[in-house]
mmCIF file as Biopython writes it, N, C-alpha, C and O atoms, coordinates in Angstrom:
data_model
#
loop_
_atom_site.group_PDB
_atom_site.id
_atom_site.type_symbol
_atom_site.label_atom_id
_atom_site.label_alt_id
_atom_site.label_comp_id
_atom_site.label_asym_id
_atom_site.label_entity_id
_atom_site.label_seq_id
_atom_site.pdbx_PDB_ins_code
_atom_site.Cartn_x
_atom_site.Cartn_y
_atom_site.Cartn_z
_atom_site.occupancy
_atom_site.B_iso_or_equiv
_atom_site.auth_seq_id
_atom_site.auth_asym_id
_atom_site.pdbx_PDB_model_num
ATOM 1   N N  . MET A ? 1  ? 113.503 76.534 113.855 1.0 0.0 1  A 1 
ATOM 2   C CA . MET A ? 1  ? 114.746 76.347 113.145 1.0 0.0 1  A 1 
ATOM 3   C C  . MET A ? 1  ? 115.580 75.254 113.816 1.0 0.0 1  A 1 
ATOM 4   O O  . MET A ? 1  ? 116.299 74.516 113.144 1.0 0.0 1  A 1 
ATOM 5   N N  . SER A ? 2  ? 115.481 75.157 115.125 1.0 0.0 2  A 1 
ATOM 6   C CA . SER A ? 2  ? 116.226 74.123 115.840 1.0 0.0 2  A 1 
ATOM 7   C C  . SER A ? 2  ? 115.759 72.731 115.447 1.0 0.0 2  A 1 
ATOM 8   O O  . SER A ? 2  ? 116.572 71.819 115.294 1.0 0.0 2  A 1 
ATOM 9   N N  . ALA A ? 3  ? 114.453 72.565 115.285 1.0 0.0 3  A 1 
ATOM 10  C CA . ALA A ? 3  ? 113.935 71.260 114.860 1.0 0.0 3  A 1 
ATOM 11  C C  . ALA A ? 3  ? 114.420 70.934 113.453 1.0 0.0 3  A 1 
ATOM 12  O O  . ALA A ? 3  ? 114.799 69.797 113.173 1.0 0.0 3  A 1 
ATOM 13  N N  . PHE A ? 4  ? 114.409 71.921 112.575 1.0 0.0 4  A 1 
ATOM 14  C CA . PHE A ? 4  ? 114.920 71.712 111.224 1.0 0.0 4  A 1 
ATOM 15  C C  . PHE A ? 4  ? 116.394 71.315 111.270 1.0 0.0 4  A 1 
ATOM 16  O O  . PHE A ? 4  ? 116.818 70.404 110.559 1.0 0.0 4  A 1 
ATOM 17  N N  . ALA A ? 5  ? 117.168 71.994 112.103 1.0 0.0 5  A 1 
ATOM 18  C CA . ALA A ? 5  ? 118.590 71.672 112.235 1.0 0.0 5  A 1 
ATOM 19  C C  . ALA A ? 5  ? 118.771 70.240 112.719 1.0 0.0 5  A 1 
ATOM 20  O O  . ALA A ? 5  ? 119.627 69.515 112.212 1.0 0.0 5  A 1 
ATOM 21  N N  . MET A ? 6  ? 117.974 69.834 113.693 1.0 0.0 6  A 1 
ATOM 22  C CA . MET A ? 6  ? 118.088 68.483 114.231 1.0 0.0 6  A 1 
ATOM 23  C C  . MET A ? 6  ? 117.845 67.448 113.141 1.0 0.0 6  A 1 
ATOM 24  O O  . MET A ? 6  ? 118.584 66.470 113.034 1.0 0.0 6  A 1 
ATOM 25  N N  . PHE A ? 7  ? 116.807 67.661 112.331 1.0 0.0 7  A 1 
ATOM 26  C CA . PHE A ? 7  ? 116.488 66.694 111.291 1.0 0.0 7  A 1 
ATOM 27  C C  . PHE A ? 7  ? 117.465 66.768 110.123 1.0 0.0 7  A 1 
ATOM 28  O O  . PHE A ? 7  ? 117.821 65.734 109.558 1.0 0.0 7  A 1 
ATOM 29  N N  . SER A ? 8  ? 117.900 67.952 109.755 1.0 0.0 8  A 1 
ATOM 30  C CA . SER A ? 8  ? 118.815 68.062 108.622 1.0 0.0 8  A 1 
ATOM 31  C C  . SER A ? 8  ? 120.204 67.538 108.962 1.0 0.0 8  A 1 
ATOM 32  O O  . SER A ? 8  ? 120.927 67.084 108.074 1.0 0.0 8  A 1 
ATOM 33  N N  . LEU A ? 9  ? 120.582 67.593 110.225 1.0 0.0 9  A 1 
ATOM 34  C CA . LEU A ? 9  ? 121.856 67.017 110.647 1.0 0.0 9  A 1 
ATOM 35  C C  . LEU A ? 9  ? 121.736 65.515 110.896 1.0 0.0 9  A 1 
ATOM 36  O O  . LEU A ? 9  ? 122.726 64.838 111.178 1.0 0.0 9  A 1 
ATOM 37  N N  . LYS A ? 10 ? 120.521 65.011 110.789 1.0 0.0 10 A 1 
ATOM 38  C CA . LYS A ? 10 ? 120.235 63.578 110.944 1.0 0.0 10 A 1 
ATOM 39  C C  . LYS A ? 10 ? 120.699 63.047 112.295 1.0 0.0 10 A 1 
ATOM 40  O O  . LYS A ? 10 ? 121.281 61.967 112.397 1.0 0.0 10 A 1 
ATOM 41  N N  . ALA A ? 11 ? 120.425 63.830 113.317 1.0 0.0 11 A 1 
ATOM 42  C CA . ALA A ? 11 ? 120.765 63.398 114.669 1.0 0.0 11 A 1 
ATOM 43  C C  . ALA A ? 11 ? 119.895 62.197 115.032 1.0 0.0 11 A 1 
ATOM 44  O O  . ALA A ? 11 ? 118.672 62.279 114.921 1.0 0.0 11 A 1 
ATOM 45  N N  . PRO A ? 12 ? 120.489 61.092 115.460 1.0 0.0 12 A 1 
ATOM 46  C CA . PRO A ? 12 ? 119.700 59.909 115.790 1.0 0.0 12 A 1 
ATOM 47  C C  . PRO A ? 12 ? 118.868 60.056 117.060 1.0 0.0 12 A 1 
ATOM 48  O O  . PRO A ? 12 ? 117.944 59.276 117.290 1.0 0.0 12 A 1 
ATOM 49  N N  . SER A ? 13 ? 119.188 61.046 117.880 1.0 0.0 13 A 1 
ATOM 50  C CA . SER A ? 13 ? 118.442 61.260 119.116 1.0 0.0 13 A 1 
ATOM 51  C C  . SER A ? 13 ? 118.614 62.707 119.554 1.0 0.0 13 A 1 
ATOM 52  O O  . SER A ? 13 ? 119.483 63.427 119.061 1.0 0.0 13 A 1 
ATOM 53  N N  . LEU A ? 14 ? 117.765 63.113 120.490 1.0 0.0 14 A 1 
ATOM 54  C CA . LEU A ? 14 ? 117.902 64.463 121.035 1.0 0.0 14 A 1 
ATOM 55  C C  . LEU A ? 14 ? 119.204 64.600 121.821 1.0 0.0 14 A 1 
ATOM 56  O O  . LEU A ? 14 ? 119.783 65.684 121.883 1.0 0.0 14 A 1 
ATOM 57  N N  . LEU A ? 15 ? 119.658 63.510 122.415 1.0 0.0 15 A 1 
ATOM 58  C CA . LEU A ? 15 ? 120.911 63.559 123.161 1.0 0.0 15 A 1 
ATOM 59  C C  . LEU A ? 15 ? 122.086 63.844 122.222 1.0 0.0 15 A 1 
ATOM 60  O O  . LEU A ? 15 ? 122.940 64.673 122.536 1.0 0.0 15 A 1 
ATOM 61  N N  . SER A ? 16 ? 122.133 63.172 121.091 1.0 0.0 16 A 1 
ATOM 62  C CA . SER A ? 16 ? 123.238 63.429 120.163 1.0 0.0 16 A 1 
ATOM 63  C C  . SER A ? 16 ? 123.130 64.826 119.563 1.0 0.0 16 A 1 
ATOM 64  O O  . SER A ? 16 ? 124.147 65.473 119.309 1.0 0.0 16 A 1 
ATOM 65  N N  . PHE A ? 17 ? 121.915 65.291 119.338 1.0 0.0 17 A 1 
ATOM 66  C CA . PHE A ? 17 ? 121.740 66.659 118.863 1.0 0.0 17 A 1 
ATOM 67  C C  . PHE A ? 17 ? 122.224 67.653 119.910 1.0 0.0 17 A 1 
ATOM 68  O O  . PHE A ? 17 ? 122.822 68.676 119.577 1.0 0.0 17 A 1 
ATOM 69  N N  . ASP A ? 18 ? 121.963 67.345 121.175 1.0 0.0 18 A 1 
ATOM 70  C CA . ASP A ? 18 ? 122.401 68.214 122.264 1.0 0.0 18 A 1 
ATOM 71  C C  . ASP A ? 18 ? 123.926 68.303 122.296 1.0 0.0 18 A 1 
ATOM 72  O O  . ASP A ? 18 ? 124.474 69.362 122.601 1.0 0.0 18 A 1 
ATOM 73  N N  . LYS A ? 19 ? 124.609 67.216 121.988 1.0 0.0 19 A 1 
ATOM 74  C CA . LYS A ? 19 ? 126.074 67.232 121.940 1.0 0.0 19 A 1 
ATOM 75  C C  . LYS A ? 19 ? 126.561 68.109 120.790 1.0 0.0 19 A 1 
ATOM 76  O O  . LYS A ? 19 ? 127.538 68.843 120.939 1.0 0.0 19 A 1 
ATOM 77  N N  . GLN A ? 20 ? 125.882 68.036 119.643 1.0 0.0 20 A 1 
ATOM 78  C CA . GLN A ? 20 ? 126.244 68.893 118.517 1.0 0.0 20 A 1 
ATOM 79  C C  . GLN A ? 20 ? 125.994 70.357 118.861 1.0 0.0 20 A 1 
ATOM 80  O O  . GLN A ? 20 ? 126.743 71.244 118.453 1.0 0.0 20 A 1 
ATOM 81  N N  . ARG A ? 21 ? 124.942 70.587 119.609 1.0 0.0 21 A 1 
ATOM 82  C CA . ARG A ? 21 ? 124.610 71.948 120.035 1.0 0.0 21 A 1 
ATOM 83  C C  . ARG A ? 21 ? 125.733 72.518 120.871 1.0 0.0 21 A 1 
ATOM 84  O O  . ARG A ? 21 ? 126.072 73.695 120.747 1.0 0.0 21 A 1 
ATOM 85  N N  . ALA A ? 22 ? 126.309 71.692 121.718 1.0 0.0 22 A 1 
ATOM 86  C CA . ALA A ? 22 ? 127.386 72.138 122.599 1.0 0.0 22 A 1 
ATOM 87  C C  . ALA A ? 22 ? 128.633 72.523 121.806 1.0 0.0 22 A 1 
ATOM 88  O O  . ALA A ? 22 ? 129.443 73.322 122.275 1.0 0.0 22 A 1 
ATOM 89  N N  . GLU A ? 23 ? 128.789 71.964 120.618 1.0 0.0 23 A 1 
ATOM 90  C CA . GLU A ? 23 ? 129.968 72.269 119.807 1.0 0.0 23 A 1 
ATOM 91  C C  . GLU A ? 23 ? 129.898 73.666 119.187 1.0 0.0 23 A 1 
ATOM 92  O O  . GLU A ? 23 ? 130.924 74.194 118.758 1.0 0.0 23 A 1 
ATOM 93  N N  . GLY A ? 24 ? 128.725 74.266 119.131 1.0 0.0 24 A 1 
ATOM 94  C CA . GLY A ? 24 ? 128.591 75.634 118.674 1.0 0.0 24 A 1 
ATOM 95  C C  . GLY A ? 24 ? 128.417 75.831 117.178 1.0 0.0 24 A 1 
ATOM 96  O O  . GLY A ? 24 ? 128.401 76.973 116.720 1.0 0.0 24 A 1 
ATOM 97  N N  . ASN A ? 25 ? 128.288 74.781 116.409 1.0 0.0 25 A 1 
ATOM 98  C CA . ASN A ? 25 ? 128.160 74.916 114.959 1.0 0.0 25 A 1 
ATOM 99  C C  . ASN A ? 25 ? 126.773 75.386 114.505 1.0 0.0 25 A 1 
ATOM 100 O O  . ASN A ? 25 ? 126.615 75.851 113.377 1.0 0.0 25 A 1 
ATOM 101 N N  . LEU A ? 26 ? 125.801 75.269 115.354 1.0 0.0 26 A 1 
ATOM 102 C CA . LEU A ? 26 ? 124.437 75.616 114.948 1.0 0.0 26 A 1 
ATOM 103 C C  . LEU A ? 26 ? 124.282 77.103 114.667 1.0 0.0 26 A 1 
ATOM 104 O O  . LEU A ? 26 ? 123.516 77.490 113.784 1.0 0.0 26 A 1 
ATOM 105 N N  . LYS A ? 27 ? 124.988 77.926 115.395 1.0 0.0 27 A 1 
ATOM 106 C CA . LYS A ? 27 ? 124.911 79.363 115.128 1.0 0.0 27 A 1 
ATOM 107 C C  . LYS A ? 27 ? 125.533 79.677 113.772 1.0 0.0 27 A 1 
ATOM 108 O O  . LYS A ? 27 ? 124.986 80.461 112.996 1.0 0.0 27 A 1 
ATOM 109 N N  . THR A ? 28 ? 126.658 79.074 113.498 1.0 0.0 28 A 1 
ATOM 110 C CA . THR A ? 28 ? 127.348 79.319 112.235 1.0 0.0 28 A 1 
ATOM 111 C C  . THR A ? 28 ? 126.529 78.826 111.045 1.0 0.0 28 A 1 
ATOM 112 O O  . THR A ? 28 ? 126.385 79.541 110.054 1.0 0.0 28 A 1 
ATOM 113 N N  . ILE A ? 29 ? 126.002 77.630 111.135 1.0 0.0 29 A 1 
ATOM 114 C CA . ILE A ? 29 ? 125.308 77.020 109.998 1.0 0.0 29 A 1 
ATOM 115 C C  . ILE A ? 29 ? 123.873 77.521 109.865 1.0 0.0 29 A 1 
ATOM 116 O O  . ILE A ? 29 ? 123.433 77.859 108.766 1.0 0.0 29 A 1 
ATOM 117 N N  . TYR A ? 30 ? 123.139 77.572 110.981 1.0 0.0 30 A 1 
ATOM 118 C CA . TYR A ? 30 ? 121.707 77.856 110.940 1.0 0.0 30 A 1 
ATOM 119 C C  . TYR A ? 30 ? 121.315 79.215 111.515 1.0 0.0 30 A 1 
ATOM 120 O O  . TYR A ? 30 ? 120.147 79.597 111.432 1.0 0.0 30 A 1 
ATOM 121 N N  . GLY A ? 31 ? 122.250 79.944 112.087 1.0 0.0 31 A 1 
ATOM 122 C CA . GLY A ? 31 ? 121.936 81.243 112.670 1.0 0.0 31 A 1 
ATOM 123 C C  . GLY A ? 31 ? 121.140 81.155 113.953 1.0 0.0 31 A 1 
ATOM 124 O O  . GLY A ? 31 ? 120.406 82.082 114.296 1.0 0.0 31 A 1 
ATOM 125 N N  . ILE A ? 32 ? 121.275 80.055 114.660 1.0 0.0 32 A 1 
ATOM 126 C CA . ILE A ? 32 ? 120.535 79.840 115.898 1.0 0.0 32 A 1 
ATOM 127 C C  . ILE A ? 32 ? 121.365 80.328 117.069 1.0 0.0 32 A 1 
ATOM 128 O O  . ILE A ? 32 ? 122.465 79.832 117.313 1.0 0.0 32 A 1 
ATOM 129 N N  . ASP A ? 33 ? 120.833 81.305 117.793 1.0 0.0 33 A 1 
ATOM 130 C CA . ASP A ? 33 ? 121.552 81.830 118.955 1.0 0.0 33 A 1 
ATOM 131 C C  . ASP A ? 33 ? 121.356 80.961 120.186 1.0 0.0 33 A 1 
ATOM 132 O O  . ASP A ? 33 ? 122.314 80.615 120.877 1.0 0.0 33 A 1 
ATOM 133 N N  . ARG A ? 34 ? 120.095 80.611 120.453 1.0 0.0 34 A 1 
ATOM 134 C CA . ARG A ? 34 ? 119.783 79.816 121.638 1.0 0.0 34 A 1 
ATOM 135 C C  . ARG A ? 34 ? 119.010 78.583 121.217 1.0 0.0 34 A 1 
ATOM 136 O O  . ARG A ? 34 ? 117.900 78.687 120.693 1.0 0.0 34 A 1 
ATOM 137 N N  . VAL A ? 35 ? 119.584 77.435 121.440 1.0 0.0 35 A 1 
ATOM 138 C CA . VAL A ? 35 ? 118.939 76.170 121.098 1.0 0.0 35 A 1 
ATOM 139 C C  . VAL A ? 35 ? 118.184 75.682 122.325 1.0 0.0 35 A 1 
ATOM 140 O O  . VAL A ? 35 ? 118.745 75.646 123.420 1.0 0.0 35 A 1 
ATOM 141 N N  . PRO A ? 36 ? 116.913 75.305 122.158 1.0 0.0 36 A 1 
ATOM 142 C CA . PRO A ? 36 ? 116.159 74.814 123.304 1.0 0.0 36 A 1 
ATOM 143 C C  . PRO A ? 36 ? 116.701 73.473 123.797 1.0 0.0 36 A 1 
ATOM 144 O O  . PRO A ? 36 ? 117.275 72.701 123.029 1.0 0.0 36 A 1 
ATOM 145 N N  . CYS A ? 37 ? 116.512 73.214 125.070 1.0 0.0 37 A 1 
ATOM 146 C CA . CYS A ? 37 ? 116.932 71.929 125.635 1.0 0.0 37 A 1 
ATOM 147 C C  . CYS A ? 37 ? 116.054 70.819 125.072 1.0 0.0 37 A 1 
ATOM 148 O O  . CYS A ? 37 ? 115.033 71.092 124.441 1.0 0.0 37 A 1 
ATOM 149 N N  . ASP A ? 38 ? 116.447 69.573 125.297 1.0 0.0 38 A 1 
ATOM 150 C CA . ASP A ? 38 ? 115.693 68.462 124.725 1.0 0.0 38 A 1 
ATOM 151 C C  . ASP A ? 38 ? 114.255 68.404 125.236 1.0 0.0 38 A 1 
ATOM 152 O O  . ASP A ? 38 ? 113.352 68.018 124.493 1.0 0.0 38 A 1 
ATOM 153 N N  . THR A ? 39 ? 114.033 68.781 126.495 1.0 0.0 39 A 1 
ATOM 154 C CA . THR A ? 39 ? 112.672 68.781 127.039 1.0 0.0 39 A 1 
ATOM 155 C C  . THR A ? 39 ? 111.798 69.777 126.280 1.0 0.0 39 A 1 
ATOM 156 O O  . THR A ? 39 ? 110.662 69.460 125.928 1.0 0.0 39 A 1 
ATOM 157 N N  . ARG A ? 40 ? 112.306 70.947 126.034 1.0 0.0 40 A 1 
ATOM 158 C CA . ARG A ? 40 ? 111.542 71.971 125.304 1.0 0.0 40 A 1 
ATOM 159 C C  . ARG A ? 40 ? 111.304 71.532 123.857 1.0 0.0 40 A 1 
ATOM 160 O O  . ARG A ? 40 ? 110.229 71.771 123.306 1.0 0.0 40 A 1 
ATOM 161 N N  . MET A ? 41 ? 112.292 70.899 123.249 1.0 0.0 41 A 1 
ATOM 162 C CA . MET A ? 41 ? 112.110 70.398 121.882 1.0 0.0 41 A 1 
ATOM 163 C C  . MET A ? 41 ? 110.988 69.365 121.843 1.0 0.0 41 A 1 
ATOM 164 O O  . MET A ? 41 ? 110.158 69.379 120.934 1.0 0.0 41 A 1 
ATOM 165 N N  . ARG A ? 42 ? 110.965 68.478 122.819 1.0 0.0 42 A 1 
ATOM 166 C CA . ARG A ? 42 ? 109.897 67.466 122.880 1.0 0.0 42 A 1 
ATOM 167 C C  . ARG A ? 42 ? 108.535 68.128 123.052 1.0 0.0 42 A 1 
ATOM 168 O O  . ARG A ? 42 ? 107.564 67.739 122.403 1.0 0.0 42 A 1 
ATOM 169 N N  . GLU A ? 43 ? 108.464 69.122 123.923 1.0 0.0 43 A 1 
ATOM 170 C CA . GLU A ? 43 ? 107.202 69.825 124.146 1.0 0.0 43 A 1 
ATOM 171 C C  . GLU A ? 43 ? 106.693 70.473 122.862 1.0 0.0 43 A 1 
ATOM 172 O O  . GLU A ? 43 ? 105.486 70.522 122.625 1.0 0.0 43 A 1 
ATOM 173 N N  . ARG A ? 44 ? 107.600 70.963 122.043 1.0 0.0 44 A 1 
ATOM 174 C CA . ARG A ? 44 ? 107.211 71.644 120.792 1.0 0.0 44 A 1 
ATOM 175 C C  . ARG A ? 44 ? 106.899 70.651 119.674 1.0 0.0 44 A 1 
ATOM 176 O O  . ARG A ? 44 ? 105.989 70.886 118.879 1.0 0.0 44 A 1 
ATOM 177 N N  . LEU A ? 45 ? 107.642 69.547 119.602 1.0 0.0 45 A 1 
ATOM 178 C CA . LEU A ? 45 ? 107.494 68.627 118.468 1.0 0.0 45 A 1 
ATOM 179 C C  . LEU A ? 45 ? 106.466 67.526 118.684 1.0 0.0 45 A 1 
ATOM 180 O O  . LEU A ? 45 ? 105.817 67.102 117.728 1.0 0.0 45 A 1 
ATOM 181 N N  . ASP A ? 46 ? 106.300 67.055 119.910 1.0 0.0 46 A 1 
ATOM 182 C CA . ASP A ? 46 ? 105.385 65.941 120.161 1.0 0.0 46 A 1 
ATOM 183 C C  . ASP A ? 46 ? 103.953 66.197 119.701 1.0 0.0 46 A 1 
ATOM 184 O O  . ASP A ? 46 ? 103.332 65.282 119.160 1.0 0.0 46 A 1 
ATOM 185 N N  . PRO A ? 47 ? 103.398 67.397 119.888 1.0 0.0 47 A 1 
ATOM 186 C CA . PRO A ? 47 ? 102.009 67.609 119.472 1.0 0.0 47 A 1 
ATOM 187 C C  . PRO A ? 47 ? 101.812 67.694 117.946 1.0 0.0 47 A 1 
ATOM 188 O O  . PRO A ? 47 ? 100.675 67.655 117.475 1.0 0.0 47 A 1 
ATOM 189 N N  . VAL A ? 48 ? 102.883 67.806 117.186 1.0 0.0 48 A 1 
ATOM 190 C CA . VAL A ? 48 ? 102.755 67.955 115.735 1.0 0.0 48 A 1 
ATOM 191 C C  . VAL A ? 48 ? 102.374 66.609 115.123 1.0 0.0 48 A 1 
ATOM 192 O O  . VAL A ? 48 ? 103.083 65.615 115.280 1.0 0.0 48 A 1 
ATOM 193 N N  . ALA A ? 49 ? 101.253 66.600 114.432 1.0 0.0 49 A 1 
ATOM 194 C CA . ALA A ? 49 ? 100.791 65.372 113.764 1.0 0.0 49 A 1 
ATOM 195 C C  . ALA A ? 49 ? 101.612 65.152 112.497 1.0 0.0 49 A 1 
ATOM 196 O O  . ALA A ? 49 ? 101.741 66.069 111.686 1.0 0.0 49 A 1 
ATOM 197 N N  . PRO A ? 50 ? 102.168 63.956 112.311 1.0 0.0 50 A 1 
ATOM 198 C CA . PRO A ? 50 ? 102.959 63.682 111.112 1.0 0.0 50 A 1 
ATOM 199 C C  . PRO A ? 50 ? 102.196 63.962 109.820 1.0 0.0 50 A 1 
ATOM 200 O O  . PRO A ? 50 ? 102.792 64.362 108.820 1.0 0.0 50 A 1 
ATOM 201 N N  . GLU A ? 51 ? 100.897 63.756 109.837 1.0 0.0 51 A 1 
ATOM 202 C CA . GLU A ? 51 ? 100.087 64.000 108.643 1.0 0.0 51 A 1 
ATOM 203 C C  . GLU A ? 51 ? 100.143 65.460 108.210 1.0 0.0 51 A 1 
ATOM 204 O O  . GLU A ? 51 ? 100.021 65.764 107.023 1.0 0.0 51 A 1 
ATOM 205 N N  . SER A ? 52 ? 100.328 66.361 109.166 1.0 0.0 52 A 1 
ATOM 206 C CA . SER A ? 52 ? 100.366 67.778 108.825 1.0 0.0 52 A 1 
ATOM 207 C C  . SER A ? 52 ? 101.647 68.150 108.065 1.0 0.0 52 A 1 
ATOM 208 O O  . SER A ? 52 ? 101.712 69.214 107.448 1.0 0.0 52 A 1 
ATOM 209 N N  . LEU A ? 53 ? 102.647 67.294 108.105 1.0 0.0 53 A 1 
ATOM 210 C CA . LEU A ? 53 ? 103.905 67.544 107.409 1.0 0.0 53 A 1 
ATOM 211 C C  . LEU A ? 53 ? 104.013 66.810 106.073 1.0 0.0 53 A 1 
ATOM 212 O O  . LEU A ? 53 ? 104.931 67.060 105.292 1.0 0.0 53 A 1 
ATOM 213 N N  . ARG A ? 54 ? 103.079 65.914 105.820 1.0 0.0 54 A 1 
ATOM 214 C CA . ARG A ? 54 ? 103.146 65.059 104.632 1.0 0.0 54 A 1 
ATOM 215 C C  . ARG A ? 54 ? 103.263 65.868 103.341 1.0 0.0 54 A 1 
ATOM 216 O O  . ARG A ? 54 ? 104.092 65.545 102.490 1.0 0.0 54 A 1 
ATOM 217 N N  . HIS A ? 55 ? 102.460 66.896 103.183 1.0 0.0 55 A 1 
ATOM 218 C CA . HIS A ? 55 ? 102.473 67.692 101.954 1.0 0.0 55 A 1 
ATOM 219 C C  . HIS A ? 55 ? 103.850 68.323 101.724 1.0 0.0 55 A 1 
ATOM 220 O O  . HIS A ? 55 ? 104.369 68.303 100.608 1.0 0.0 55 A 1 
ATOM 221 N N  . SER A ? 56 ? 104.427 68.877 102.774 1.0 0.0 56 A 1 
ATOM 222 C CA . SER A ? 56 ? 105.748 69.504 102.652 1.0 0.0 56 A 1 
ATOM 223 C C  . SER A ? 56 ? 106.816 68.493 102.263 1.0 0.0 56 A 1 
ATOM 224 O O  . SER A ? 56 ? 107.669 68.779 101.423 1.0 0.0 56 A 1 
ATOM 225 N N  . PHE A ? 57 ? 106.772 67.314 102.873 1.0 0.0 57 A 1 
ATOM 226 C CA . PHE A ? 57 ? 107.751 66.288 102.532 1.0 0.0 57 A 1 
ATOM 227 C C  . PHE A ? 57 ? 107.594 65.840 101.081 1.0 0.0 57 A 1 
ATOM 228 O O  . PHE A ? 57 ? 108.583 65.615 100.384 1.0 0.0 57 A 1 
ATOM 229 N N  . LYS A ? 58 ? 106.357 65.713 100.635 1.0 0.0 58 A 1 
ATOM 230 C CA . LYS A ? 58 ? 106.132 65.318 99.240  1.0 0.0 58 A 1 
ATOM 231 C C  . LYS A ? 58 ? 106.737 66.345 98.286  1.0 0.0 58 A 1 
ATOM 232 O O  . LYS A ? 58 ? 107.350 65.978 97.284  1.0 0.0 58 A 1 
ATOM 233 N N  . LEU A ? 59 ? 106.566 67.617 98.593  1.0 0.0 59 A 1 
ATOM 234 C CA . LEU A ? 59 ? 107.144 68.662 97.740  1.0 0.0 59 A 1 
ATOM 235 C C  . LEU A ? 59 ? 108.672 68.565 97.695  1.0 0.0 59 A 1 
ATOM 236 O O  . LEU A ? 59 ? 109.280 68.675 96.630  1.0 0.0 59 A 1 
ATOM 237 N N  . VAL A ? 60 ? 109.273 68.362 98.849  1.0 0.0 60 A 1 
ATOM 238 C CA . VAL A ? 60 ? 110.733 68.278 98.916  1.0 0.0 60 A 1 
ATOM 239 C C  . VAL A ? 60 ? 111.238 67.066 98.148  1.0 0.0 60 A 1 
ATOM 240 O O  . VAL A ? 60 ? 112.182 67.175 97.365  1.0 0.0 60 A 1 
ATOM 241 N N  . PHE A ? 61 ? 110.617 65.915 98.365  1.0 0.0 61 A 1 
ATOM 242 C CA . PHE A ? 61 ? 111.076 64.709 97.688  1.0 0.0 61 A 1 
ATOM 243 C C  . PHE A ? 61 ? 110.810 64.768 96.189  1.0 0.0 61 A 1 
ATOM 244 O O  . PHE A ? 61 ? 111.592 64.240 95.398  1.0 0.0 61 A 1 
ATOM 245 N N  . ARG A ? 62 ? 109.731 65.397 95.801  1.0 0.0 62 A 1 
ATOM 246 C CA . ARG A ? 62 ? 109.422 65.529 94.379  1.0 0.0 62 A 1 
ATOM 247 C C  . ARG A ? 62 ? 110.484 66.377 93.689  1.0 0.0 62 A 1 
ATOM 248 O O  . ARG A ? 62 ? 110.905 66.067 92.574  1.0 0.0 62 A 1 
ATOM 249 N N  . ARG A ? 63 ? 110.913 67.442 94.351  1.0 0.0 63 A 1 
ATOM 250 C CA . ARG A ? 63 ? 111.931 68.324 93.776  1.0 0.0 63 A 1 
ATOM 251 C C  . ARG A ? 63 ? 113.292 67.651 93.716  1.0 0.0 63 A 1 
ATOM 252 O O  . ARG A ? 63 ? 114.056 67.871 92.777  1.0 0.0 63 A 1 
ATOM 253 N N  . SER A ? 64 ? 113.598 66.827 94.720  1.0 0.0 64 A 1 
ATOM 254 C CA . SER A ? 64 ? 114.911 66.191 94.754  1.0 0.0 64 A 1 
ATOM 255 C C  . SER A ? 64 ? 115.021 65.044 93.757  1.0 0.0 64 A 1 
ATOM 256 O O  . SER A ? 64 ? 116.127 64.630 93.408  1.0 0.0 64 A 1 
ATOM 257 N N  . CYS A ? 65 ? 113.902 64.533 93.302  1.0 0.0 65 A 1 
ATOM 258 C CA . CYS A ? 65 ? 113.927 63.417 92.353  1.0 0.0 65 A 1 
ATOM 259 C C  . CYS A ? 65 ? 113.894 63.893 90.903  1.0 0.0 65 A 1 
ATOM 260 O O  . CYS A ? 65 ? 114.075 63.084 89.993  1.0 0.0 65 A 1 
ATOM 261 N N  . THR A ? 66 ? 113.671 65.158 90.671  1.0 0.0 66 A 1 
ATOM 262 C CA . THR A ? 66 ? 113.588 65.634 89.290  1.0 0.0 66 A 1 
ATOM 263 C C  . THR A ? 66 ? 114.883 66.249 88.841  1.0 0.0 66 A 1 
ATOM 264 O O  . THR A ? 66 ? 114.989 66.703 87.702  1.0 0.0 66 A 1 
#
């Protein structure tokens, strides 16, 4: 959920996302109690192949264009 929050808030970097995290809005908006640090986020996101997300993105963009 933290990765989704980072992308949906369009944070340009993990550092800027970390600043938003400090403001406390993530719990209110996304229900996130504990946000992982940037190192942990990198460890979780780096191994994900972009190709594995392509289908999901196509579905989202297809729905938003109709």
